[in-house]
C-alpha positions as CSV (number, residue, x, y, z in Angstrom):
1,X,5.2,7.3,-36.1
2,X,3.1,10.0,-34.4
3,X,3.4,8.2,-31.0
4,X,7.2,8.1,-31.4
5,X,7.4,11.8,-32.3
6,X,5.3,12.8,-29.3
7,X,7.5,10.6,-27.0
8,X,10.6,12.2,-28.4
9,X,9.2,15.7,-27.9
10,X,8.2,14.9,-24.3
11,X,11.7,13.5,-23.6
12,X,13.3,16.6,-25.1
13,X,11.1,18.9,-23.1
14,X,11.9,17.0,-19.9
15,X,15.6,17.3,-20.6
16,X,15.4,21.0,-21.3
17,X,13.4,21.9,-18.2
18,X,14.7,19.5,-15.6
19,X,16.4,20.8,-12.4
20,X,19.8,19.5,-11.7
21,X,22.0,18.9,-8.7
22,X,25.6,20.2,-8.4
23,X,26.8,17.1,-10.2
24,X,24.4,17.6,-13.1
25,X,21.9,14.9,-12.0
26,X,18.4,15.6,-13.1
27,X,15.3,15.6,-10.8
28,X,11.8,16.8,-10.4
29,X,11.5,18.8,-7.1
30,X,9.1,17.7,-4.4
31,X,6.0,19.8,-4.7
32,X,5.5,22.5,-2.0
33,X,9.0,21.9,-0.5
34,X,11.4,24.9,-0.3
35,X,14.8,24.4,-2.0
36,X,18.2,25.8,-0.9
37,X,21.7,24.9,-2.0
38,X,25.3,25.4,-0.8
39,X,28.2,23.9,-2.8
40,X,27.5,20.3,-3.3
41,X,24.5,20.2,-0.9
42,X,20.9,20.6,-2.1
43,X,18.2,20.7,0.6
44,X,14.4,20.5,0.4
45,X,12.3,21.5,3.4
46,X,8.7,20.5,3.8
47,X,6.1,23.2,4.4
48,X,5.7,22.0,8.0
49,X,9.4,22.6,8.6
50,X,10.0,19.3,10.3
51,X,11.1,17.2,7.3
52,X,14.2,17.7,5.1
53,X,15.8,15.9,2.2
54,X,19.5,16.8,1.5
55,X,21.2,15.6,-1.6
56,X,25.0,15.4,-1.3
57,X,27.0,14.9,-4.5
58,X,30.4,13.3,-3.9
59,X,33.2,13.0,-6.4
60,X,34.2,9.6,-4.9
61,X,34.1,7.3,-1.9
62,X,35.5,3.9,-1.0
63,X,32.1,2.3,-0.8
64,X,28.5,3.1,0.1
65,X,29.2,3.3,3.9
66,X,32.1,5.7,3.3
67,X,29.8,7.9,1.1
68,X,27.1,8.0,3.8
69,X,29.7,8.9,6.4
70,X,31.1,11.7,4.2
71,X,27.5,13.0,3.7
72,X,26.6,13.1,7.4
73,X,29.9,14.9,8.1
74,X,29.0,17.6,5.7
75,X,25.4,18.0,6.8
76,X,25.5,17.2,10.5
77,X,29.0,16.6,11.9
78,X,27.6,15.6,15.3
79,X,25.4,12.8,13.8
80,X,25.9,9.7,16.0
81,X,22.7,7.7,15.6
82,X,22.8,3.9,15.8
83,X,22.5,2.2,12.4
84,X,19.6,-0.2,12.5
85,X,20.0,-1.8,9.1
86,X,21.7,-1.3,5.8
87,X,20.0,-3.0,2.9
88,X,20.8,-3.0,-0.8
89,X,18.5,-1.9,-3.7
90,X,18.7,-3.2,-7.2
91,X,20.5,-1.3,-9.9
92,X,18.0,1.0,-11.6
93,X,17.6,4.2,-13.5
94,X,21.4,4.5,-14.1
95,X,22.3,4.0,-10.4
96,X,24.3,1.0,-9.1
97,X,25.6,0.0,-5.6
98,X,22.4,1.4,-4.1
99,X,21.8,1.0,-0.4
100,X,19.5,2.3,2.2
101,X,20.7,3.0,5.7
102,X,18.0,3.1,8.4
103,X,18.8,4.5,11.8
104,X,17.3,3.7,15.2
105,X,14.9,6.2,16.7
106,X,12.7,5.8,19.8
107,X,8.9,5.7,19.2
108,X,8.4,8.8,21.3
109,X,10.5,10.8,18.9
110,X,8.0,10.1,16.1
111,X,11.0,10.5,13.7
112,X,12.5,8.7,10.6
113,X,16.2,9.0,9.8
114,X,17.4,7.4,6.6
115,X,20.3,7.7,4.1
116,X,20.0,6.5,0.5
117,X,23.2,6.1,-1.3
118,X,23.7,5.6,-5.0
119,X,26.7,5.4,-7.4
120,X,26.3,6.7,-10.9
121,X,26.9,4.2,-13.7
122,X,27.4,7.1,-16.2
123,X,30.5,9.3,-16.5
124,X,33.6,7.9,-14.8
125,X,31.5,5.7,-12.6
126,X,33.1,7.0,-9.4
127,X,30.6,9.7,-8.4
128,X,28.2,9.0,-5.5
129,X,25.0,10.7,-4.5
130,X,23.6,10.5,-1.0
131,X,20.1,11.5,0.0
132,X,19.7,12.2,3.7
133,X,16.1,12.1,5.0
134,X,15.2,13.5,8.4
135,X,11.5,13.7,8.8
136,X,8.7,13.7,11.4
137,X,6.6,10.6,10.8
138,X,3.4,12.6,10.4
139,X,4.9,14.8,7.7
140,X,6.6,11.8,6.0
141,X,3.3,10.1,5.6
142,X,1.5,13.2,4.4
143,X,4.2,14.2,2.0
144,X,5.2,10.6,1.0
145,X,4.0,11.1,-2.6
146,X,6.1,14.1,-3.5
147,X,9.1,12.7,-1.6
148,X,8.8,9.4,-3.5
149,X,8.4,11.3,-6.8
150,X,11.6,13.2,-6.1
151,X,13.6,10.0,-5.2
152,X,12.4,8.2,-8.3
153,X,13.1,11.2,-10.6
154,X,16.7,11.7,-9.5
155,X,18.8,10.3,-12.3
156,X,22.5,10.5,-13.2
157,X,23.6,13.0,-15.8
158,X,23.3,11.6,-19.3
159,X,21.0,8.7,-18.4
160,X,18.2,7.9,-20.8
161,X,14.9,6.7,-19.4
162,X,13.5,3.4,-20.6
163,X,10.4,3.7,-22.8
164,X,8.1,1.1,-24.4
165,X,6.2,3.7,-26.4
166,X,5.9,2.6,-30.0
167,X,6.9,-1.0,-29.4
168,X,4.8,-3.9,-30.5
169,X,3.4,-5.8,-27.5
170,X,4.1,-9.5,-27.7
171,X,1.1,-11.7,-26.9
172,X,1.1,-13.9,-23.8
173,X,1.6,-17.2,-25.6
174,X,1.7,-20.5,-23.5
175,X,5.5,-20.2,-23.4
176,X,5.4,-16.7,-22.0
177,X,2.7,-17.6,-19.5
178,X,4.9,-20.4,-18.3
179,X,7.8,-18.0,-17.9
180,X,5.6,-15.7,-15.7
181,X,4.3,-18.7,-13.7
182,X,7.8,-19.9,-13.1
183,X,8.8,-16.5,-11.9
184,X,6.0,-16.4,-9.4
185,X,6.6,-20.0,-8.3
186,X,10.3,-19.4,-7.6
187,X,9.4,-16.3,-5.6
188,X,6.8,-18.2,-3.6
189,X,9.3,-20.9,-2.7
190,X,11.9,-18.5,-1.5
191,X,9.3,-16.4,0.5
192,X,7.4,-19.4,1.9
193,X,4.1,-18.3,0.4
194,X,1.8,-21.3,0.6
195,X,-0.6,-20.4,-2.3
196,X,-1.1,-18.0,-5.2
197,X,-4.0,-17.6,-7.6
198,X,-3.1,-16.2,-11.0
199,X,-4.8,-15.2,-14.3
200,X,-3.3,-14.0,-17.5
201,X,-5.1,-12.0,-20.2
202,X,-3.9,-11.5,-23.8
203,X,-5.9,-10.0,-26.7
204,X,-8.7,-9.3,-24.2
205,X,-9.1,-13.0,-23.5
206,X,-8.1,-15.1,-20.5
207,X,-5.3,-17.4,-21.7
208,X,-4.7,-19.0,-18.3
209,X,-6.3,-19.0,-14.9
210,X,-5.4,-21.2,-12.0
211,X,-3.3,-21.6,-8.9
212,X,0.1,-22.5,-7.5
213,X,0.6,-24.1,-4.1
214,X,-2.0,-24.8,-1.5
215,X,-4.9,-23.0,0.2
216,X,-3.6,-23.7,3.7
217,X,-0.2,-24.7,5.0
218,X,0.0,-28.3,6.0
219,X,-3.1,-29.3,4.1
220,X,-3.1,-30.8,0.6
221,X,-6.0,-28.9,-1.1
222,X,-4.5,-27.0,-4.0
223,X,-5.3,-23.5,-5.1
224,X,-7.3,-23.6,-8.4
225,X,-9.0,-21.0,-10.6
226,X,-12.0,-20.9,-8.3
227,X,-10.3,-20.6,-5.0
228,X,-11.4,-17.5,-3.1
229,X,-8.9,-15.0,-1.6
230,X,-9.5,-11.7,0.1
231,X,-8.7,-9.1,-2.6
232,X,-8.8,-6.3,0.0
233,X,-8.4,-2.8,-1.5
234,X,-9.0,-4.1,-5.0
235,X,-12.6,-3.7,-3.8
236,X,-12.2,0.0,-4.3
237,X,-12.1,-0.2,-8.1
238,X,-15.2,-2.4,-7.9
239,X,-16.9,0.2,-5.7
240,X,-16.0,3.0,-8.2
241,X,-17.6,0.8,-10.9
242,X,-20.8,0.7,-8.9
243,X,-20.6,4.5,-8.5
244,X,-20.2,4.8,-12.2
245,X,-23.4,2.7,-12.7
246,X,-25.2,5.0,-10.2
247,X,-24.1,8.0,-12.3
248,X,-25.2,6.3,-15.5
249,X,-28.6,5.7,-13.9
250,X,-28.9,9.4,-13.0
251,X,-29.0,8.6,-9.3
252,X,-25.7,10.5,-8.6
253,X,-23.4,13.0,-10.2
254,X,-19.6,12.9,-9.9
255,X,-19.7,16.6,-9.0
256,X,-22.6,16.3,-6.5
257,X,-21.8,17.2,-2.9
258,X,-21.6,14.0,-0.9
259,X,-23.6,15.5,1.9
260,X,-26.4,16.4,-0.5
261,X,-26.5,12.9,-1.9
262,X,-26.4,11.4,1.6
263,X,-27.2,13.8,4.5
264,X,-25.6,11.4,7.0
265,X,-22.1,12.1,5.5
266,X,-20.0,14.6,7.5
267,X,-16.5,15.1,8.7
268,X,-15.2,16.8,11.8
269,X,-14.3,19.8,9.5
270,X,-17.4,21.4,8.2
271,X,-15.7,23.2,5.4
272,X,-14.2,20.1,4.0
273,X,-17.5,18.3,4.4
274,X,-19.0,20.9,2.0
275,X,-16.2,20.5,-0.5
276,X,-16.4,16.7,-0.8
277,X,-18.1,15.7,-4.0
278,X,-19.0,12.1,-4.9
279,X,-15.7,11.7,-6.9
280,X,-13.7,12.8,-3.9
281,X,-14.9,10.0,-1.8
282,X,-12.7,7.6,-3.8
283,X,-9.9,9.9,-5.0
284,X,-7.5,9.8,-2.0
285,X,-7.2,13.6,-2.5
286,X,-9.3,15.2,0.2
287,X,-6.5,15.5,2.9
288,X,-8.2,12.8,5.0
289,X,-5.4,10.7,6.5
290,X,-4.9,6.9,6.7
291,X,-6.6,6.5,10.1
292,X,-6.9,2.7,10.0
293,X,-6.5,1.9,13.6
294,X,-10.0,3.3,14.3
295,X,-11.6,0.4,12.2
296,X,-8.9,-2.3,12.8
297,X,-9.8,-2.2,16.6
298,X,-13.5,-1.9,16.0
299,X,-16.3,-4.6,15.8
300,X,-16.5,-6.4,12.5
301,X,-20.1,-7.2,13.2
302,X,-21.1,-3.5,13.6
303,X,-23.5,-2.0,11.1
304,X,-22.4,-0.1,8.1
305,X,-23.5,3.2,9.6
306,X,-20.5,3.1,12.0
307,X,-18.3,4.1,9.0
308,X,-20.2,7.4,8.9
309,X,-20.0,7.7,12.7
310,X,-16.2,7.3,12.6
311,X,-15.8,9.7,9.7
312,X,-17.7,12.3,11.7
313,X,-14.9,12.5,14.2
314,X,-12.1,12.7,11.7
315,X,-10.2,15.8,10.4
316,X,-8.0,16.3,7.3
317,X,-4.3,16.7,7.9
318,X,-3.4,18.3,4.6
319,X,-5.2,20.7,2.2
320,X,-7.9,19.6,-0.1
321,X,-6.3,18.2,-3.3
322,X,-2.8,18.9,-2.0
323,X,-1.3,15.4,-1.6
324,X,-2.2,11.7,-1.9
325,X,-3.7,10.5,1.4
326,X,-5.4,7.1,1.4
327,X,-8.6,6.8,3.5
328,X,-10.4,3.5,3.7
329,X,-13.3,5.0,5.5
330,X,-13.9,7.6,2.8
331,X,-14.2,4.9,0.2
332,X,-16.4,2.9,2.5
333,X,-18.7,5.9,2.6
334,X,-18.6,6.2,-1.2
335,X,-19.8,2.7,-1.7
336,X,-22.6,3.0,0.8
337,X,-23.7,6.3,-0.7
338,X,-23.9,4.7,-4.1
339,X,-25.9,1.8,-2.6
340,X,-28.3,4.2,-0.9
341,X,-28.9,5.9,-4.2
342,X,-29.5,2.7,-6.1
343,X,-31.4,0.8,-3.3
344,X,-33.3,3.5,-1.3
345,X,-34.9,2.5,1.9
346,X,-32.6,-0.4,2.7
347,X,-30.0,-0.5,5.4
348,X,-26.9,0.7,3.5
349,X,-24.8,-2.4,4.1
350,X,-27.4,-4.7,2.8
351,X,-28.1,-2.3,-0.1
352,X,-24.4,-2.3,-1.0
353,X,-24.2,-6.1,-1.0
354,X,-27.3,-6.4,-3.1
355,X,-26.3,-3.7,-5.6
356,X,-22.8,-5.1,-6.1
357,X,-24.3,-8.5,-6.8
358,X,-27.1,-7.3,-9.1
359,X,-25.2,-4.6,-10.9
360,X,-21.6,-5.7,-11.1
361,X,-20.8,-9.3,-10.0
362,X,-23.8,-10.9,-11.6
363,X,-23.6,-9.2,-15.0
364,X,-19.8,-9.8,-15.2
365,X,-20.2,-13.5,-14.4
366,X,-18.2,-13.2,-11.2
367,X,-20.1,-16.2,-9.9
368,X,-18.2,-16.7,-6.6
369,X,-17.2,-13.2,-5.7
370,X,-18.8,-12.1,-2.4
371,X,-18.7,-10.2,0.9
372,X,-20.3,-13.2,2.7
373,X,-17.5,-14.5,4.9
374,X,-19.6,-17.4,6.3
375,X,-20.3,-18.6,2.7
376,X,-16.6,-18.3,1.8
377,X,-15.6,-20.4,4.8
378,X,-17.9,-23.2,3.7
379,X,-16.3,-23.4,0.3
380,X,-13.1,-23.4,-1.7
381,X,-11.1,-20.7,-0.1
382,X,-7.5,-19.8,1.0
383,X,-6.6,-19.1,4.6
384,X,-4.2,-16.3,5.7
385,X,-0.6,-16.7,6.7
386,X,2.1,-14.5,8.1
387,X,5.6,-14.5,9.4
388,X,6.1,-16.0,12.9
389,X,8.7,-14.5,15.2
390,X,11.1,-17.3,14.4
391,X,11.0,-16.4,10.7
392,X,8.8,-19.3,9.6
393,X,5.5,-18.9,7.8
394,X,2.5,-19.8,10.0
395,X,-1.3,-19.8,9.7
396,X,-2.7,-16.5,10.9
397,X,-6.0,-15.9,12.6
398,X,-8.8,-14.5,10.5
399,X,-10.1,-12.4,13.4
400,X,-8.7,-9.0,12.3
401,X,-9.9,-9.5,8.7
402,X,-13.5,-9.2,9.9
403,X,-12.9,-5.7,11.1
404,X,-13.1,-4.2,7.6
405,X,-16.7,-5.5,7.1
406,X,-18.4,-2.3,8.4
407,X,-16.4,-0.4,5.7
408,X,-16.5,-3.2,3.1
409,X,-16.6,-1.1,0.0
410,X,-13.0,-0.3,0.8
411,X,-11.6,-3.8,1.2
412,X,-13.7,-6.8,2.1
413,X,-14.3,-8.6,-1.2
414,X,-13.4,-12.2,-1.7
415,X,-12.7,-13.3,-5.3
416,X,-11.0,-16.0,-7.4
417,X,-8.6,-16.0,-10.3
418,X,-11.5,-16.7,-12.7
419,X,-13.7,-14.0,-11.3
420,X,-10.9,-11.4,-10.8
421,X,-9.9,-11.8,-14.5
422,X,-13.5,-11.0,-15.5
423,X,-13.3,-7.7,-13.7
424,X,-10.1,-6.8,-15.5
425,X,-11.7,-7.8,-18.8
426,X,-14.4,-5.3,-18.1
427,X,-11.8,-2.6,-17.7
428,X,-10.0,-3.6,-20.9
429,X,-13.4,-3.6,-22.7
430,X,-14.1,0.0,-21.6
431,X,-17.0,-0.8,-19.4
432,X,-18.4,-3.8,-21.3
433,X,-18.7,-7.3,-20.0
434,X,-16.2,-10.0,-21.2
435,X,-18.9,-11.0,-23.8
436,X,-19.2,-7.4,-25.0
437,X,-22.5,-6.4,-23.4
438,X,-22.8,-2.8,-22.1
439,X,-22.3,-2.5,-18.3
440,X,-20.9,1.0,-17.6
441,X,-21.2,3.9,-20.1
442,X,-17.8,4.5,-21.6
443,X,-17.8,8.2,-20.4
444,X,-18.3,7.2,-16.8
445,X,-15.9,4.2,-17.1
446,X,-13.2,6.6,-18.4
447,X,-14.0,9.2,-15.7
448,X,-12.5,6.8,-13.1
449,X,-9.1,6.9,-14.8
450,X,-8.8,10.7,-14.8
451,X,-6.0,12.0,-12.6
452,X,-7.2,13.2,-9.2
453,X,-3.9,13.4,-7.3
454,X,-0.2,12.6,-7.9
455,X,1.1,9.3,-6.4
456,X,4.6,9.3,-7.8
457,X,6.6,10.3,-10.9
458,X,4.3,9.8,-13.9
459,X,1.8,7.9,-11.6
460,X,-1.6,9.3,-10.6
461,X,-4.6,8.1,-8.6
462,X,-8.0,8.3,-10.3
463,X,-11.0,6.9,-8.6
464,X,-9.9,3.6,-7.0
465,X,-7.4,3.1,-9.8
466,X,-3.6,3.8,-10.2
467,X,-2.5,5.0,-13.7
468,X,1.2,4.7,-14.4
469,X,2.8,6.2,-17.6
470,X,6.4,6.1,-16.5
471,X,7.4,3.9,-19.4
472,X,5.6,5.8,-22.1
473,X,2.6,3.5,-22.1
474,X,-0.4,3.3,-19.8
475,X,-0.4,0.7,-17.0
476,X,-3.5,0.6,-14.8
477,X,-3.5,-1.3,-11.6
478,X,-4.5,-1.5,-8.0
479,X,-3.3,-3.5,-5.0
480,X,-5.0,-5.0,-2.0
481,X,-3.7,-5.8,1.5
482,X,-5.4,-7.4,4.5
483,X,-3.9,-9.7,7.2
484,X,-2.4,-12.6,5.4
485,X,-3.8,-11.7,1.9
486,X,-2.1,-9.5,-0.7
487,X,-3.2,-9.1,-4.3
488,X,-2.9,-7.0,-7.4
489,X,-4.6,-6.5,-10.8
490,X,-2.6,-5.0,-13.7
491,X,-3.7,-4.2,-17.2
492,X,-2.4,-2.5,-20.3
493,X,-5.4,-0.7,-21.8
494,X,-3.8,0.0,-25.1
495,X,-2.8,-3.6,-25.7
496,X,-5.5,-5.8,-24.2
497,X,-3.1,-7.5,-21.8
498,X,-3.6,-8.1,-18.0
499,X,-2.5,-10.1,-15.0
500,X,-4.2,-10.8,-11.6
501,X,-2.4,-12.2,-8.6
502,X,-4.0,-13.3,-5.2
503,X,-1.7,-14.5,-2.4
504,X,-2.4,-16.1,1.0
505,X,0.6,-14.9,3.0
506,X,2.0,-11.5,4.1
507,X,5.2,-12.2,2.3
508,X,3.2,-12.4,-0.9
509,X,3.2,-8.6,-1.1
510,X,6.8,-8.9,-2.3
511,X,5.7,-10.7,-5.5
512,X,3.5,-7.9,-6.8
513,X,5.9,-5.2,-8.0
514,X,8.4,-7.7,-9.5
515,X,5.6,-9.5,-11.3
516,X,4.4,-6.2,-12.9
517,X,8.0,-5.5,-14.0
518,X,8.4,-9.1,-15.3
519,X,5.2,-8.7,-17.3
520,X,6.5,-5.6,-19.0
521,X,9.8,-7.3,-19.7
522,X,8.1,-10.3,-21.3
523,X,5.7,-8.2,-23.4
524,X,8.0,-5.4,-24.5
525,X,11.5,-7.1,-24.2
526,X,12.4,-4.6,-21.4
527,X,15.6,-4.4,-19.6
528,X,16.0,-7.5,-17.4
529,X,15.4,-6.1,-13.9
530,X,12.5,-8.1,-12.4
531,X,14.6,-11.1,-11.3
532,X,17.1,-8.9,-9.4
533,X,14.3,-6.8,-7.9
534,X,12.7,-10.0,-6.5
535,X,16.0,-11.4,-5.3
536,X,16.9,-8.2,-3.4
537,X,13.4,-7.8,-2.0
538,X,13.5,-11.3,-0.6
539,X,17.0,-10.8,1.0
540,X,15.8,-7.5,2.5
541,X,12.7,-9.1,3.9
542,X,14.7,-11.7,5.6
543,X,17.1,-9.1,7.0
544,X,14.2,-7.0,8.3
545,X,12.7,-10.1,10.0
546,X,16.0,-11.0,11.6
547,X,16.5,-7.4,12.9
548,X,13.0,-7.3,14.2
549,X,13.6,-10.5,16.2
550,X,17.0,-9.3,17.4
551,X,15.4,-6.4,19.3
552,X,12.8,-8.4,21.1
553,X,13.0,-10.1,24.4
554,X,11.0,-13.4,24.8
555,X,9.6,-14.4,27.1
556,X,8.7,-10.9,28.5
557,X,10.7,-10.5,31.7
558,X,8.8,-10.7,35.0
559,X,9.5,-7.0,35.9
560,X,8.2,-5.7,32.5
561,X,5.1,-7.9,32.8
562,X,4.5,-6.8,36.4
563,X,4.7,-3.1,35.3
564,X,1.5,-3.6,33.3
565,X,-2.1,-3.2,34.6
566,X,-4.5,-6.1,34.1
567,X,-6.8,-4.0,31.9
568,X,-6.6,-0.8,29.8
569,X,-9.1,1.2,27.9
570,X,-9.0,3.8,25.1
571,X,-12.0,5.9,24.2
572,X,-11.3,5.5,20.5
573,X,-10.1,1.9,20.2
574,X,-11.6,-0.1,23.1
575,X,-10.0,-2.3,25.6
576,X,-6.8,-4.3,26.3
577,X,-6.8,-7.3,28.7
578,X,-3.3,-8.4,29.7
579,X,-2.8,-12.1,30.5
580,X,-0.2,-14.7,30.8
581,X,-1.0,-18.1,29.1
582,X,1.6,-20.9,29.3
583,X,4.3,-18.4,30.1
584,X,3.4,-16.1,27.2
585,X,2.2,-12.5,27.7
586,X,-0.9,-11.8,25.5
587,X,-2.8,-8.7,24.8
588,X,-6.5,-9.4,24.3
589,X,-8.3,-6.6,22.4
590,X,-12.0,-6.5,22.0
591,X,-12.1,-8.4,18.7
592,X,-8.6,-10.0,18.2
593,X,-5.5,-10.8,20.2
594,X,-1.8,-11.4,20.0
595,X,1.2,-12.5,22.0
596,X,3.6,-9.7,22.8
597,X,7.3,-9.4,23.2
598,X,9.3,-6.7,25.0
599,X,11.5,-4.2,23.2
600,X,14.0,-1.8,24.8
601,X,14.1,1.6,23.1
602,X,17.0,3.9,22.5
603,X,15.6,6.4,25.0
604,X,15.3,3.9,27.8
605,X,11.5,3.4,27.4
606,X,10.0,0.0,26.9
607,X,7.5,-1.2,24.2
608,X,5.3,-4.3,23.9
609,X,5.3,-5.5,20.3
610,X,2.6,-7.8,18.9
611,X,4.2,-10.9,17.4
612,X,1.5,-13.2,16.2
613,X,1.6,-14.0,12.4
614,X,0.0,-11.3,10.4
615,X,-0.2,-8.7,13.2
616,X,3.5,-8.5,14.2
617,X,4.9,-5.1,14.8
618,X,2.0,-3.2,16.4
619,X,3.8,-1.3,19.2
620,X,2.5,-0.2,22.6
621,X,4.9,2.1,24.5
622,X,4.6,2.1,28.2
623,X,4.4,5.6,29.5
624,X,6.0,5.5,33.0
625,X,5.5,9.3,33.4
626,X,1.7,9.2,33.3
627,X,-0.3,9.5,36.5
628,X,-1.9,6.1,35.8
629,X,-0.5,3.1,34.0
630,X,-0.7,3.9,30.3
631,X,0.1,2.3,27.0
632,X,0.5,4.5,23.9
633,X,-0.3,3.3,20.4
634,X,0.5,5.5,17.4
635,X,0.2,5.5,13.7
636,X,2.1,8.2,11.8
637,X,-0.4,11.0,12.4
638,X,-2.4,9.9,15.4
639,X,-1.9,8.9,19.0
640,X,-4.1,6.7,21.2
641,X,-3.7,6.3,24.9
642,X,-4.9,3.2,26.7
643,X,-5.3,4.0,30.4
644,X,-5.5,1.4,33.2
645,X,-9.0,0.5,34.3
646,X,-9.5,0.0,38.0
647,X,-11.0,-3.4,39.0
648,X,-14.7,-3.1,39.7
């Protein structure tokens, strides 16, 4: 009764204090954005000034396309961008007929243009709302959390949010487990995912662990409960568990400056270096951006200290604690600092491997979980797969997956359904092993769940953990993504229920969100949305692949191939060797390679796109205005220039 009363009071407070659009739709404004309104237009501008979101309320439109055309006419009458793709979104939060219109931009613009159109299912059902996003890519990445929170929080007037607070959770009986397995199996089939490892937990006990499909396409060996997959960024939660053990042991403090604990830690910004405490290494809240290309193009055989070398050159791009920005290298440093404190005198990579085995994997009974890739390849393991340029699922090379090893506390762990479930049981047991033995003190176990930064509406990031309270209950989780491997772990701390999923194909990422939703529907009799979410995701994935292929020219025309130098070098990312093999143009990087296709951009420039399974879509723009042959590679906030190397 008390929980129901609190939920009702919170709902009433939200309703009383919510901002509204001209049509009365409620929303939470994006933090730090400046708001302005004129008539039926409501505009939010980012602090940087190069990103805006405009909400246009319309009394009526013939359809989604007409609503978008009306909105652009009001906001920018001269808007004439080429529509790249219009894709549907499932009905949700009181909105129906949802679609997203993405527009073509050239890579040199570093710009995203998008329209999101929704029709209200409340009132007379004729009103539409259009959200027009015009944003510099760098700002969009930095401010993605507040923008996403705003998009999610915008709800039609009179709509009541779904809540599971106060409901009795139904156990995962064999019948309900079969329902969830069938849901995953159907998604696998439609997406072409070769194999999935799964485990289900109910009443703090594993009720099923096993596999669906095969470890490798074209081979009969099935996935089972002991098949190892890369769990990628789920390593982060394991690393924060090791940090908690170090704090328990008095070797570290959560509020201890990182540079005090480990003098080799430093960033390019001295003030930020001083501000970073142990907890901040794993909070995604320091303003350090997602600068992944620096390690993706690096040597996977390099020593762990290279993580600290790379961080020493990097600067934050937002204020400390301001927004969610995900840095793999910061977490890598966090794990190595914990290891150095627990195993002084050892090389930090070896210390981390040893500490994780002795203090986490061993006590938890995670018998096969490891960072030893060679050992994995000799045993029961899945292989990675990705989308080929023709739309089929193909085996992907493992080469790029080795590049995370020097920063392995952020994403290099291999685990199985059996082992993965034992880690989730530890979380459900508040730091105790599945058998109830103390592992992490409850205070330091709980510290990892405390909000460090906002990720979305009613979603926060703790220390390597996502905590979601949008349905009035707590859902803890984390995902993991490496080439050809995508995973998730989900648990309901108040109810002793959990799920883990490990997949061996890039399309497997589309199973994760719908599975979490399906779990909540099965357990709490929620609104039936998961099936439609998965159906729409699959259709959109196929449409995106088709559009990607449509813009490519294969084989690369002779003139475009001739315009390339034989070799290029970047001071940050290494070398590119250009070669033709059996009529195919390939880019050979220092530690991995891919065939490339040509893409003609809107501004007349040309790009070379990687197309091998798992690495498709990495874009190199040829800069014909440079003094020397140059290829430009960008992520949202950084630019790397590969300049031709003269033959020796």
